[in-house]
C-alpha positions in Angstrom: 124.7 150.5 115.7 121.2 151.7 116.6 119.9 150.7 113.2 121.4 147.3 113.4 119.9 146.8 116.9 116.5 147.9 115.6 116.8 145.4 112.8 117.6 142.5 115.1 115.0 143.5 117.7 112.1 144.7 115.6 112.3 144.0 111.8 113.5 140.4 112.2 110.4 139.6 114.3 108.1 141.3 111.9 109.5 139.2 109.0 109.2 136.0 111.1 105.5 136.8 111.8 105.0 137.4 108.1 106.6 134.2 107.2 104.5 132.3 109.7 101.3 133.7 108.3 102.3 132.8 104.7 103.4 129.3 105.6 100.3 128.6 107.6 98.3 129.6 104.5 100.5 127.2 102.5 99.9 124.4 105.0 96.1 125.0 104.9 96.3 124.5 101.1 97.3 120.9 101.7 93.8 120.5 103.1 94.5 118.0 105.8 92.8 118.4 109.1 94.9 118.9 112.3 94.9 115.8 114.5 91.8 115.6 116.6 89.9 118.3 114.7 87.4 115.7 113.3 87.0 117.6 110.1 86.8 115.4 107.0 89.0 116.4 104.0 87.0 117.4 101.0 87.2 115.4 97.9 88.0 117.0 94.6 87.3 115.5 91.1 89.7 116.2 88.3 89.4 115.3 84.6 92.7 114.1 83.1 93.2 114.9 79.5 95.8 116.1 76.9 95.4 117.9 73.7 95.6 116.0 70.4 94.7 112.6 71.6 91.8 110.7 73.1 93.7 107.5 73.7 93.5 107.9 77.5 90.8 109.6 79.5 90.5 109.6 83.2 88.6 111.1 86.2 90.6 111.2 89.5 89.3 112.0 93.0 91.9 113.6 95.2 91.4 113.9 98.9 94.3 115.7 100.5 97.4 113.6 99.8 95.4 110.5 98.7 94.0 109.5 95.3 90.8 107.8 96.6 89.2 107.1 93.2 90.5 106.7 89.7 88.5 105.9 86.6 90.5 105.3 83.4 89.5 104.6 79.8 92.2 103.4 77.4 91.7 103.0 73.7 94.1 100.4 72.3 95.7 101.6 69.1 96.1 98.1 67.6 92.4 97.2 67.4 90.6 100.3 68.9 89.5 98.1 71.8 88.3 100.2 74.7 89.6 99.1 78.1 88.2 100.5 81.4 89.9 100.3 84.8 88.9 101.8 88.2 90.4 101.7 91.7 88.9 98.9 93.8 86.6 100.4 96.4 88.8 99.3 99.3 91.9 101.0 97.9 93.4 104.5 97.8 96.8 105.6 96.6 98.9 107.9 98.8 100.9 110.6 96.9 104.2 110.6 98.8 105.2 113.9 97.1 102.3 115.8 98.7 102.9 114.1 102.1 106.6 115.1 102.1 106.0 118.7 100.9 103.5 119.2 103.7 105.9 117.8 106.3 108.7 120.2 105.2 106.3 123.2 105.4 105.3 122.2 108.9 109.0 121.8 109.9 109.6 125.3 108.6 106.7 126.7 110.7 108.1 124.9 113.7 111.5 126.5 113.2 109.9 129.9 113.0 107.8 129.5 116.1 110.2 127.6 118.3 111.1 130.4 120.6 109.7 132.5 123.4 107.5 135.4 122.5 109.9 137.9 124.1 113.0 136.3 122.6 115.6 138.7 121.3 118.2 137.9 118.7 121.7 138.8 119.8 123.7 138.4 116.6 123.3 138.5 112.9 124.7 135.0 112.7 121.8 133.7 114.7 119.3 135.1 112.2 121.3 133.9 109.2 121.3 130.3 110.7 117.6 130.4 111.2 116.9 131.7 107.7 119.2 129.0 106.2 117.3 126.3 108.1 113.9 127.6 107.1 115.0 128.0 103.4 116.3 124.4 103.4 112.9 123.1 104.4 111.1 125.3 101.9 113.4 124.3 99.1 112.8 120.6 100.0 109.1 121.2 100.0 109.2 122.9 96.6 111.5 120.2 95.1 109.2 117.4 96.2 106.5 118.9 94.0 108.7 120.0 91.1 110.9 116.9 90.9 109.0 113.6 90.5 110.8 110.4 91.4 112.8 108.7 88.7 111.6 105.0 88.5 112.8 102.1 86.4 110.1 100.2 84.5 110.5 97.1 86.7 109.9 99.4 89.8 106.7 100.7 88.1 105.6 97.1 87.2 106.1 95.9 90.8 104.5 99.0 92.4 101.4 98.5 94.6 99.6 100.8 92.2 99.3 98.0 89.6 97.3 95.9 92.2 94.7 98.6 92.9 92.6 98.3 89.8 89.5 96.3 88.9 89.5 94.6 86.5 93.1 93.6 87.0 95.5 95.5 84.6 96.6 93.2 81.7 100.4 92.3 81.8 101.1 94.6 78.8 99.8 97.8 80.6 101.7 99.8 83.2 100.5 103.0 84.9 102.1 105.6 87.1 100.7 108.6 88.9 102.9 111.6 90.1 102.9 115.3 90.8 104.8 117.6 88.5 104.7 121.3 89.7 101.0 122.1 90.0 99.8 119.1 88.0 98.5 115.6 88.7 99.9 113.3 86.0 99.0 109.8 84.8 101.2 107.9 82.5 100.1 104.7 80.8 102.6 102.5 79.1 101.6 99.9 76.5 104.1 97.1 76.3 105.2 94.6 73.6 106.6 91.2 74.6 110.1 90.6 73.2 110.3 87.0 72.0 113.5 85.1 72.8 114.3 84.9 69.1 114.2 88.6 68.5 117.2 90.1 66.8 116.9 93.4 68.8 119.8 94.1 71.1 118.3 94.1 74.6 119.3 97.2 76.7 117.4 97.6 79.9 116.3 101.3 80.5 117.4 103.1 83.6 115.3 105.3 85.9 113.3 108.1 84.5 110.2 110.2 85.2 108.8 109.4 81.8 110.0 106.5 79.6 109.9 106.7 75.8 108.7 104.2 73.3 111.5 101.7 72.6 112.5 101.5 76.3 113.2 97.9 77.3 113.1 96.0 80.6 112.9 92.6 82.1 110.2 91.7 84.6 109.7 88.2 86.0 111.1 85.9 83.3 109.8 88.1 80.4 111.4 90.9 78.4 109.3 93.8 77.3 109.6 96.9 75.1 107.4 100.0 75.5 105.4 100.4 72.3 103.1 103.4 73.2 103.2 106.1 75.9 100.2 108.1 76.9 100.4 111.0 79.4 97.4 112.9 80.7 97.3 115.5 83.3 95.2 118.2 85.1 96.1 121.3 87.1 95.4 121.2 90.8 94.8 124.8 91.8 95.8 124.5 95.5 99.2 123.1 94.5 99.8 126.2 92.4 98.9 128.3 95.5 101.4 126.4 97.6 104.2 126.8 95.1 103.6 130.6 95.0 103.7 130.7 98.8 107.0 128.8 98.8 108.5 131.3 96.3 107.3 134.4 98.2 108.6 132.9 101.5 112.0 132.1 100.1 112.3 135.6 98.7 111.5 137.1 102.2 114.1 134.9 103.8 116.7 135.9 101.3 115.9 139.6 101.6 116.3 139.4 105.4 119.6 137.6 105.0 120.9 140.3 102.6 120.0 143.1 105.0 121.8 141.3 107.9 124.8 140.7 105.7 125.0 144.4 104.6 124.8 145.7 108.1 127.3 143.1 109.3 129.9 144.2 106.8 129.0 147.9 106.6 128.9 148.6 110.3 131.8 146.1 110.9 129.4 144.0 112.9 130.6 140.5 112.3 127.8 137.9 112.6 130.2 135.7 114.6 
């Protein structure tokens, strides 16, 4: 009984303080200033590339959760023509995945701090409920970075991203940016117009993170087929840090849950 009381009154609070420290570090990695701090978020430049091809090259400027500059060179395979696109100066592209992950981290921090300094936990169930709530937010934060949205090709075609470039993207080029784990990814789709007289069976592709050559879709009054797909990416070190912090925090939460559960059953202390 004494050990269980010590666990509830001392060790739980020590773990909560540790979790707060780790998650504050994670939150700092998202590099956004707190409201009213006046600090500008630093800009970071990343070179997008992939081994084995020089069809697409790009330089991206990331500022917190916003792509504020993008400079892309595309070599067309048909005629080796080199196309160059860049963001218009008045445009930037918000990365919703980073925004969402940061919001979930801040919600987890709020849950950990939302009690009086002298608060004492009365039951194991109280601690288990708190750990479950924190773990839910951390899992959601991690999932936003590890699971990019599945989009249909018409959704990519109608995205605001296509209107951000100068010169304007030609109708047979689609682009998509997303986060995958610790990487910033750019996918460029080259399209082939399907003529009404084509003998191909038209089967519109569903949603996917990455569409393959041969995928078909209809946009406006025109039918298209993906002819070439180019994916380039770069590692964003602070996203890697954030993912490590999420993993460590989830492990700490689980370890505390396991201890509470062992005491609850072993000492016949039911957490309810």
